[in-house]
C-alpha positions in Angstrom: 285.6 -12.5 -88.4 284.8 -9.6 -90.4 281.7 -7.5 -90.3 280.5 -8.2 -93.9 279.3 -12.0 -93.3 277.4 -10.8 -90.2 275.8 -7.9 -92.1 275.0 -10.0 -95.2 273.4 -12.6 -93.0 271.3 -10.0 -91.2 270.1 -8.3 -94.4 268.9 -11.7 -95.6 267.1 -12.5 -92.5 265.6 -9.0 -92.6 264.3 -9.5 -96.3 263.0 -12.9 -95.7 261.0 -11.9 -92.8 259.6 -8.9 -94.9 258.9 -11.1 -97.7 257.5 -14.0 -95.7 255.7 -12.2 -93.0 255.2 -8.5 -94.1 252.6 -7.3 -91.6 254.3 -8.9 -88.7 257.7 -7.5 -89.6 256.4 -4.1 -90.1 254.3 -4.2 -87.0 257.2 -5.3 -84.9 259.5 -2.5 -86.3 256.8 0.1 -85.6 255.9 -1.3 -82.1 259.3 -1.5 -80.8 260.3 1.9 -82.3 257.4 3.4 -80.3 255.3 4.6 -83.2 252.4 2.1 -82.5 250.4 2.4 -79.2 250.7 -0.6 -76.6 247.6 -2.3 -77.5 246.7 -5.9 -77.1 245.3 -6.3 -80.6 248.5 -5.2 -82.1 250.8 -7.2 -79.8 249.2 -10.3 -81.6 251.1 -9.2 -84.7 254.3 -8.5 -82.9 256.9 -11.3 -83.3 259.6 -11.3 -80.6 261.6 -14.0 -82.6 262.5 -11.2 -85.0 264.5 -9.4 -82.3 267.3 -12.0 -81.6 270.8 -10.7 -81.0 272.2 -11.6 -84.5 269.4 -9.7 -86.3 271.6 -6.4 -86.7 269.5 -4.6 -89.4 266.2 -5.1 -87.6 267.6 -3.5 -84.5 269.2 -0.8 -86.7 265.9 0.0 -88.3 264.1 0.2 -84.8 266.8 2.6 -83.5 266.8 4.8 -86.5 263.0 5.2 -86.3 263.4 5.8 -82.6 265.6 8.7 -83.4 263.9 10.3 -86.2 260.1 10.1 -85.1 
């Protein structure tokens, strides 16, 4: 299996989550990258279903934000 179908599927999943649930997607990315404080009110917006193993672009964004901020 080549990497292109995996990345395409991951990009589509990232874009659909950003379009359908923008606040939850951005909050989840910022929360797991360490840019948001650990707060119970913010944890309501965090969606752990975005962090499954095959969502490579979501993990990539989180890791890039951890490195640069």
